C-alpha positions as CSV (number, residue, x, y, z in Angstrom):
1,M,-20.2,8.7,-113.8
2,K,-20.8,12.3,-113.8
3,N,-24.5,11.8,-114.2
4,F,-24.4,9.2,-111.5
5,G,-22.8,11.6,-109.1
6,Q,-25.3,14.3,-109.9
7,R,-28.1,11.8,-109.2
8,V,-26.6,10.5,-105.9
9,F,-25.6,13.8,-104.3
10,P,-29.2,15.0,-103.6
11,W,-29.8,11.6,-101.9
12,W,-27.0,12.3,-99.4
13,I,-28.4,15.7,-98.8
14,A,-31.7,14.1,-98.0
15,V,-30.2,11.6,-95.6
16,F,-28.2,14.3,-93.8
17,C,-31.3,16.5,-93.4
18,L,-33.3,13.5,-92.1
19,L,-30.6,12.8,-89.5
20,V,-30.5,16.4,-88.4
21,S,-34.3,16.5,-88.2
22,C,-34.4,13.3,-86.1
23,A,-31.7,14.6,-83.8
24,G,-33.8,17.6,-82.9
25,P,-32.4,20.9,-81.9
26,A,-28.7,21.3,-81.0
27,P,-28.1,20.4,-77.3
28,K,-27.9,23.4,-75.0
29,P,-25.5,23.4,-72.0
30,K,-27.1,21.3,-69.3
31,L,-28.2,23.3,-66.3
32,D,-25.9,22.4,-63.4
33,I,-28.5,21.5,-60.9
34,D,-25.8,20.4,-58.4
35,A,-24.1,23.8,-58.5
36,A,-27.0,25.4,-56.4
37,Q,-26.9,22.4,-54.0
38,V,-23.1,22.6,-53.6
39,S,-23.3,26.3,-53.0
40,Q,-26.0,25.9,-50.4
41,L,-24.1,23.0,-48.6
42,R,-20.9,25.1,-48.6
43,Q,-22.8,28.1,-47.0
44,Q,-24.3,25.8,-44.4
45,G,-20.9,24.3,-43.7
46,D,-19.4,27.8,-43.4
47,A,-22.1,28.9,-41.0
48,E,-21.4,25.9,-38.8
49,F,-17.6,26.2,-39.1
50,A,-17.9,29.9,-37.9
51,K,-19.1,28.7,-34.5
52,M,-15.5,27.6,-33.8
53,H,-16.3,24.7,-31.5
54,W,-16.6,20.9,-31.7
55,R,-20.3,20.6,-32.6
56,G,-20.0,23.4,-35.2
57,W,-17.0,21.7,-36.9
58,K,-18.7,18.3,-36.7
59,N,-21.7,19.7,-38.5
60,A,-19.5,21.6,-41.0
61,A,-17.7,18.4,-41.8
62,G,-20.9,16.8,-42.8
63,Y,-21.9,19.6,-45.1
64,Y,-18.5,19.8,-46.7
65,Q,-18.4,16.1,-47.3
66,E,-21.7,16.1,-49.0
67,A,-20.8,19.1,-51.1
68,L,-17.5,17.4,-52.1
69,S,-19.3,14.3,-53.1
70,K,-21.3,16.4,-55.7
71,R,-18.4,18.5,-57.0
72,D,-14.7,18.0,-56.4
73,E,-13.4,21.5,-55.7
74,A,-10.0,22.3,-54.4
75,E,-11.4,24.9,-52.0
76,L,-13.8,22.4,-50.5
77,R,-11.1,19.9,-50.0
78,Q,-9.0,22.4,-48.1
79,R,-11.9,23.5,-45.9
80,L,-12.7,19.9,-45.1
81,F,-9.1,19.1,-44.3
82,G,-9.0,22.1,-41.9
83,V,-12.1,20.9,-40.2
84,Y,-10.6,17.4,-39.6
85,I,-7.5,19.0,-38.1
86,L,-9.5,21.2,-35.7
87,L,-11.8,18.4,-34.6
88,S,-8.7,16.3,-33.8
89,L,-7.0,19.2,-31.9
90,R,-10.1,19.9,-29.8
91,E,-10.6,16.3,-28.9
92,S,-6.9,16.1,-27.9
93,E,-7.3,19.2,-25.7
94,L,-10.1,17.3,-24.0
95,Q,-7.8,14.2,-23.6
96,Y,-9.9,12.1,-25.9
97,R,-7.9,9.7,-28.1
98,N,-9.5,9.4,-31.5
99,D,-7.5,9.1,-34.7
100,S,-10.5,8.9,-37.1
101,W,-10.3,12.6,-38.0
102,L,-6.5,12.3,-38.7
103,L,-7.1,9.3,-41.0
104,L,-9.7,11.3,-42.9
105,A,-7.2,14.2,-43.2
106,E,-4.5,11.8,-44.4
107,G,-6.9,10.6,-47.1
108,L,-7.3,14.1,-48.3
109,L,-3.6,15.0,-48.1
110,P,-2.6,14.0,-51.7
111,R,-5.4,16.4,-52.9
112,V,-4.4,19.5,-51.0
113,P,-1.3,21.7,-51.1
114,P,1.5,20.2,-49.0
115,E,2.2,23.5,-47.3
116,P,0.9,24.3,-44.7
117,F,-1.5,21.3,-44.6
118,L,1.3,18.8,-44.1
119,V,2.5,20.7,-41.0
120,Y,-1.0,21.1,-39.7
121,L,-1.4,17.3,-39.9
122,A,1.9,16.8,-38.1
123,V,0.8,19.1,-35.3
124,A,-2.4,17.3,-34.8
125,R,-0.6,13.9,-34.8
126,E,1.9,15.1,-32.3
127,K,-0.7,16.6,-30.0
128,M,-2.6,13.3,-30.0
129,R,0.5,11.3,-29.4
130,N,1.3,13.5,-26.4
131,I,-2.0,13.0,-24.7
132,S,-1.3,11.8,-21.2
133,L,-4.3,10.0,-19.8
134,P,-3.5,10.4,-16.1
135,R,-3.8,13.8,-14.3
136,S,-0.8,15.7,-15.7
137,G,-2.2,17.0,-19.0
138,Y,0.4,16.8,-21.8
139,S,3.6,14.9,-21.2
140,L,5.6,17.0,-23.7
141,S,8.8,15.4,-24.8
142,G,9.6,17.5,-27.7
143,A,8.6,17.1,-31.3
144,P,11.7,16.7,-33.5
145,E,9.7,16.2,-36.7
146,L,7.9,19.5,-36.2
147,E,11.2,21.3,-35.4
148,K,12.5,20.2,-38.8
149,K,9.3,21.7,-40.5
150,P,8.6,24.9,-38.6
151,L,5.2,26.5,-39.2
152,P,5.5,30.2,-40.3
153,R,4.0,32.7,-38.0
154,E,0.7,34.1,-39.3
155,T,-1.4,36.3,-37.1
156,G,-3.6,38.0,-39.6
157,S,-6.0,35.0,-39.7
158,L,-7.7,33.7,-36.6
159,L,-7.2,30.1,-37.6
160,S,-3.6,30.6,-38.8
161,H,-2.7,32.2,-35.5
162,Y,-4.4,29.5,-33.5
163,L,-2.7,26.7,-35.4
164,Y,0.6,28.5,-35.0
165,L,0.0,28.5,-31.2
166,Q,-0.7,24.7,-31.3
167,F,2.6,24.3,-33.2
168,L,4.5,26.3,-30.5
169,R,2.9,24.4,-27.7
170,L,4.5,21.2,-28.9
171,I,8.1,22.6,-29.2
172,T,9.6,22.5,-25.7
173,T,12.8,24.5,-26.0
174,R,13.1,27.4,-23.6
175,D,13.0,29.9,-26.5
176,T,9.7,28.5,-27.8
177,T,8.2,28.2,-24.4
178,E,8.7,31.9,-23.8
179,K,7.6,32.7,-27.3
180,Y,4.4,30.6,-26.8
181,I,3.5,32.7,-23.7
182,R,4.0,35.9,-25.7
183,E,2.0,34.6,-28.6
184,E,-0.9,33.4,-26.4
185,K,-1.1,36.9,-24.9
186,D,-1.2,38.3,-28.5
187,F,-3.8,35.8,-29.5
188,L,-6.0,36.7,-26.5
189,S,-5.7,40.4,-27.2
190,L,-6.7,39.9,-30.8
191,H,-9.1,37.0,-30.6
192,G,-9.9,36.6,-26.9
193,D,-13.6,36.6,-27.5
194,S,-13.3,33.8,-30.2
195,N,-14.6,30.4,-29.3
196,L,-11.2,29.1,-30.1
197,S,-9.9,30.7,-26.9
198,V,-12.3,28.6,-24.7
199,F,-9.5,26.9,-22.9
200,M,-7.1,29.8,-22.9
201,R,-8.9,32.3,-20.6
202,L,-11.3,32.5,-17.7
203,Y,-14.9,33.5,-18.2
204,T,-17.2,35.2,-15.7
205,P,-20.6,33.5,-15.1
206,Q,-22.2,36.2,-17.2
207,E,-19.8,35.6,-20.1
208,K,-20.6,31.9,-20.0
209,D,-24.3,32.6,-20.1
210,E,-23.9,35.0,-23.0
211,K,-21.8,32.5,-24.9
212,L,-24.3,29.7,-24.5
213,A,-27.1,32.0,-25.5
214,A,-25.3,32.8,-28.7
215,F,-24.0,29.2,-29.2
216,P,-26.5,26.7,-27.7
217,D,-24.5,23.7,-28.8
218,F,-21.2,24.9,-27.4
219,A,-20.3,21.7,-25.4
220,E,-17.0,23.0,-24.2
221,M,-18.6,26.0,-22.6
222,Y,-21.3,23.9,-21.0
223,M,-18.5,21.9,-19.5
224,L,-16.8,25.1,-18.1
225,R,-20.1,26.4,-16.7
226,G,-20.9,23.0,-15.1
227,D,-17.5,23.1,-13.4
228,G,-18.3,26.5,-12.0
229,H,-21.7,25.3,-10.7
230,S,-20.1,22.2,-9.2
231,S,-17.5,24.2,-7.3
232,G,-20.3,26.4,-6.0
233,K,-22.2,23.3,-4.9
234,K,-25.1,24.1,-7.3
235,Y,-25.4,20.4,-8.2
236,Q,-28.6,20.5,-10.1
237,A,-27.4,23.2,-12.4
238,A,-24.0,21.5,-12.8
239,L,-25.5,18.2,-13.7
240,A,-27.8,19.9,-16.2
241,D,-24.8,21.6,-17.9
242,Y,-22.8,18.4,-18.0
243,Q,-25.7,16.6,-19.6
244,R,-26.1,19.3,-22.2
245,A,-22.3,19.0,-22.9
246,A,-22.6,15.3,-23.3
247,E,-25.5,15.7,-25.7
248,S,-23.8,18.3,-27.8
249,M,-20.5,16.4,-27.8
250,P,-21.1,12.6,-27.4
251,V,-17.4,11.8,-27.1
252,L,-17.0,14.1,-24.2
253,Y,-16.4,11.4,-21.6
254,K,-15.2,14.0,-19.1
255,A,-18.8,15.3,-18.8
256,R,-19.9,11.8,-17.7
257,N,-17.0,11.6,-15.3
258,A,-18.0,15.0,-13.8
259,M,-21.6,13.9,-13.3
260,A,-20.3,10.7,-11.7
261,A,-18.0,12.6,-9.4
262,I,-20.9,14.8,-8.2
263,C,-23.1,11.7,-7.6
264,Y,-20.3,10.0,-5.8
265,S,-19.8,12.9,-3.5
266,L,-23.5,13.0,-2.7
267,E,-23.3,9.2,-2.1
268,E,-25.5,8.4,-5.0
269,Y,-23.4,5.5,-5.9
270,A,-25.7,3.7,-8.2
271,Q,-26.1,6.8,-10.4
272,A,-22.4,7.5,-10.3
273,L,-21.9,3.9,-11.5
274,L,-24.2,4.5,-14.4
275,Y,-22.2,7.6,-15.5
276,Y,-18.9,5.9,-15.1
277,G,-20.2,3.1,-17.3
278,Q,-21.1,5.6,-20.0
279,S,-17.6,7.0,-19.9
280,L,-16.2,3.5,-20.4
281,E,-18.4,2.9,-23.4
282,I,-16.6,5.8,-25.0
283,V,-13.1,5.0,-23.7
284,P,-13.0,1.5,-22.4
285,L,-9.8,1.9,-20.4
286,E,-10.3,5.5,-19.1
287,P,-8.5,5.4,-15.7
288,T,-10.8,7.7,-13.7
289,A,-13.9,5.9,-14.9
290,L,-12.4,2.4,-14.3
291,F,-11.4,3.3,-10.8
292,G,-14.6,5.2,-10.1
293,R,-16.7,2.2,-11.2
294,A,-14.7,-0.1,-8.9
295,I,-15.1,2.1,-5.8
296,C,-18.8,2.6,-6.5
297,L,-19.3,-1.1,-6.5
298,S,-17.3,-1.3,-3.3
299,E,-19.5,1.3,-1.6
300,L,-22.6,-0.6,-2.8
301,R,-21.1,-3.7,-1.1
302,R,-20.9,-5.5,-4.4
303,Y,-17.4,-6.6,-3.4
304,D,-16.9,-9.4,-5.9
305,E,-17.8,-7.1,-8.8
306,S,-15.6,-4.4,-7.3
307,D,-12.7,-6.9,-7.1
308,R,-13.1,-7.9,-10.8
309,A,-13.2,-4.3,-11.9
310,L,-10.0,-3.5,-9.8
311,H,-8.2,-6.5,-11.2
312,V,-9.0,-5.4,-14.8
313,M,-7.8,-2.0,-14.0
314,I,-4.5,-3.2,-12.6
315,E,-4.0,-5.6,-15.5
316,K,-4.7,-3.1,-18.3
317,Q,-3.8,0.3,-16.8
318,S,-0.6,1.7,-15.2
319,F,-2.5,4.3,-13.1
320,Y,-4.0,4.2,-9.5
321,H,-2.4,0.8,-8.7
322,G,-1.9,1.9,-5.1
323,E,-5.5,3.0,-4.7
324,A,-6.7,-0.1,-6.5
325,N,-4.8,-2.5,-4.1
326,Y,-6.0,-0.5,-1.2
327,Y,-9.7,-1.0,-2.2
328,L,-9.0,-4.7,-2.8
329,A,-7.7,-4.8,0.8
330,K,-10.7,-2.9,2.0
331,N,-13.1,-5.3,0.2
332,C,-11.3,-8.3,1.7
333,Y,-11.4,-6.7,5.2
334,Y,-15.1,-6.3,5.1
335,R,-15.5,-9.9,4.1
336,N,-13.2,-11.0,7.0
337,R,-10.3,-12.2,4.9
338,P,-7.3,-11.1,6.9
339,E,-4.6,-12.8,5.0
340,E,-5.8,-11.4,1.6
341,T,-6.3,-8.0,3.3
342,R,-2.7,-7.9,4.4
343,S,-1.4,-9.1,1.1
344,Y,-3.2,-6.3,-0.8
345,L,-2.1,-3.7,1.8
346,N,1.5,-4.7,1.3
347,L,1.0,-4.2,-2.5
348,A,-0.7,-0.8,-1.9
349,A,2.0,0.4,0.4
350,A,4.6,0.0,-2.4
351,Y,2.7,2.8,-4.2
352,I,1.1,5.0,-1.5
353,P,3.0,4.3,1.8
354,D,1.8,7.6,3.4
355,S,-1.9,7.2,2.8
356,P,-3.8,7.8,6.0
357,E,-6.6,5.5,4.9
358,L,-4.1,2.7,4.1
359,N,-2.3,3.0,7.4
360,M,-5.6,3.2,9.3
361,L,-6.8,-0.1,7.7
362,S,-3.5,-1.7,8.3
363,G,-3.6,-0.7,12.0
364,L,-7.1,-2.0,12.4
365,L,-6.1,-5.4,10.9
366,Y,-3.1,-5.6,13.3
367,L,-5.4,-4.7,16.2
368,D,-8.0,-7.3,15.2
369,R,-5.2,-9.9,15.1
370,G,-3.9,-9.1,18.6
371,Q,-0.8,-7.3,17.4
372,P,-0.9,-3.9,19.2
373,G,2.7,-3.0,18.6
374,P,2.5,-2.8,14.7
375,A,-1.0,-1.4,15.1
376,A,0.2,1.5,17.2
377,I,2.9,2.3,14.6
378,D,0.3,2.5,11.9
379,F,-2.1,4.7,13.9
380,R,0.8,7.0,14.7
381,K,1.5,7.3,10.9
382,V,-2.1,8.4,10.5
383,L,-1.8,11.0,13.2
384,E,1.4,12.4,11.7
385,Q,-0.7,13.5,8.8
386,Q,-4.1,14.0,10.5
387,P,-3.2,14.9,14.1
388,Q,-6.9,15.6,15.0
389,Q,-8.2,12.2,13.7
390,A,-10.5,11.1,16.6
391,E,-10.6,7.4,15.5
392,A,-6.9,7.2,15.2
393,W,-6.5,8.4,18.8
394,Y,-9.2,6.0,20.0
395,F,-7.6,3.0,18.4
396,L,-4.2,4.0,19.5
397,G,-5.7,3.9,23.0
398,Q,-7.1,0.4,22.3
399,A,-3.6,-0.7,21.2
400,A,-2.2,0.7,24.5
401,L,-4.9,-1.2,26.5
402,Q,-3.9,-4.5,24.7
403,K,-0.4,-3.8,25.9
404,K,-1.7,-3.1,29.4
405,K,-0.3,0.4,29.3
406,F,-3.2,2.1,31.1
407,R,-1.6,5.5,31.6
408,E,-0.7,5.7,28.0
409,A,-4.2,4.5,27.0
410,R,-5.8,7.2,29.2
411,S,-3.8,9.9,27.5
412,H,-4.8,8.6,24.0
413,F,-8.5,8.3,25.0
414,Q,-8.4,11.8,26.4
415,S,-7.2,13.1,23.0
416,A,-9.9,10.9,21.3
417,I,-12.7,12.5,23.5
418,E,-11.5,16.0,22.7
419,N,-11.5,15.3,19.0
420,F,-14.8,13.4,19.0
421,R,-16.3,16.5,20.5
422,R,-14.7,18.7,17.9
423,E,-15.9,16.5,15.1
424,L,-19.4,16.4,16.5
425,G,-19.5,20.2,16.6
426,E,-18.2,20.4,13.1
427,F,-20.8,17.9,12.0
428,D,-23.6,19.9,13.5
429,A,-22.3,23.2,12.2
430,K,-22.1,21.7,8.7
431,L,-25.7,20.4,9.0
432,A,-26.9,23.8,10.1
433,E,-25.2,25.4,7.0
434,M,-26.6,22.8,4.7
435,K,-30.1,23.3,6.2
436,I,-30.0,26.9,5.0
437,K,-29.1,25.9,1.4
438,E,-30.9,22.6,1.0
439,E,-34.2,24.0,-0.2
440,S,-32.6,25.6,-3.3
441,D,-31.2,22.3,-4.7
442,P,-33.0,18.9,-4.5
443,Y,-29.6,17.2,-4.7
444,Q,-28.4,19.2,-1.7
445,R,-31.6,18.4,0.1
446,N,-31.1,14.7,-0.4
447,Y,-27.5,14.9,0.7
448,Y,-28.6,16.9,3.8
449,L,-31.0,14.1,4.7
450,K,-28.3,11.6,4.2
451,R,-25.9,13.5,6.4
452,Q,-28.5,13.7,9.1
453,R,-28.7,9.9,9.1
454,Q,-25.0,9.7,9.0
455,R,-24.8,12.0,12.1
456,S,-27.1,9.6,13.9
457,A,-25.0,6.6,12.9
458,Y,-21.8,8.5,13.9
459,A,-23.3,9.2,17.3
460,R,-24.4,5.6,17.9
461,E,-21.0,4.2,16.9
462,A,-19.2,6.7,19.1
463,I,-21.4,5.8,22.0
464,E,-20.7,2.1,21.5
465,R,-17.0,2.8,21.5
466,L,-16.8,5.3,24.3
467,A,-19.3,4.1,26.8
468,P,-17.2,1.1,28.0
469,L,-14.4,3.5,28.9
470,R,-16.5,4.7,31.8
471,Q,-16.0,1.3,33.4
472,I,-12.4,0.9,32.5
473,F,-11.4,4.4,33.8
474,K,-13.6,4.9,36.9
475,K,-11.1,6.5,39.2
476,P,-10.5,9.1,38.1
477,P,-13.0,9.3,35.2
478,L,-11.9,10.5,31.9
479,P,-12.6,14.3,31.8
480,G,-15.3,15.2,29.4
481,L,-16.4,11.7,28.6
482,R,-19.8,11.9,30.5
483,E,-20.7,15.2,28.8
484,L,-19.7,13.9,25.4
485,L,-21.9,10.8,25.8
486,I,-24.8,13.1,26.7
487,D,-24.3,15.3,23.7
488,L,-24.0,12.2,21.4
489,S,-27.3,10.9,22.8
490,A,-29.1,14.2,22.2
491,S,-30.9,15.1,19.0
492,P,-28.9,17.4,16.7
493,P,-29.6,21.1,17.0
494,G,-32.6,22.2,14.9
495,Q,-34.4,18.9,15.1
């Protein structure tokens, strides 16, 4: 056996050496190719995150997600979680309901430290829950869950301070309201130039331009600059800014609504209809866009489509029901459907009883139906709110004529003549003012030309109404009527 062992041992040595030689050199640590990519993605994400606005955070989320797919790191998870929270908060500030960011954050929650990330998530949830879609901003009702888990005050970090402000904003006790005001002042003094303060302070036109030069995809600032241009009637510039805002932040339906509002005010109803449709693609039940779409269809005389849009709005929304029923009544009136008109007017009056437009339409319907008494009541309601409304005085005079009260009718028509003259003068003064500005903005020029045509239509309609009064009131004639008819027949000044 000993000799056998001595003979076999060299054979095992030979086998071992052969295996080693076949295996090649000992494996060296594999170069981590992904490490460089992860580092680059993190840096790109950090650069986008540092912009501190929606588009930057959206881009950062993409980079962080890709980096995390290559290497699961605690720091990356926390950064990505924070981005999701900020995206949700910003969209809530802009009244856009979107829980997709919160769902992504919830998915990461088991993989990040519970404090303070659990509270951040609760803040974002509460802020979204408190979005009030009508005009009043946040309908704050307190946040008992947040009150049980207060967020510690941290002002050393820009983000921590900002998130602390968001927390305070949702707690509605008197103490925290006053504290919020103080903290916001502190935040602005420390970080007033940060993009996080975009909705906390006013910006001069120069500051807006500088911000957008530094951050060309800052949708929120484009929106603010567009608002400034719009209020200054620089419609071309405003529309361009709103368009850039919508391109940088596709979910920003408010930019589409703002473009639609400008087009509606310029009587570009078809274009306004297009923008309202884009808003509804983002938020199918957005109240302003639903109502705007319906009234654009009405102005375009597409009454059946307008009716359908208004019925959808009434069925699925709790907002603007008075206005919706008024437009249903108006659509029916133009199609000579008096019973339906009265039915919708009654529904509208339950919501907006003091609306001058509603009472004017109601009075006209009564007058058309030979009911001068109720018509006069409605016209007087209009004049209580708009005492210089020429048409209301004129139709009040017509109601008095139907009742054979000629002295009363004369008094009302005299008031109508005075106010028609005033309105004509204001019309011509406005046209003269627009003539000076219309060359600078093609939208203003188009509107100016439309208003010129409207002035001519206004004059023709006024002549048709007032000319017969010369026969009714011959002795004595109505003072100023002849002169007003001459002025109405003349060309506007400057033409």
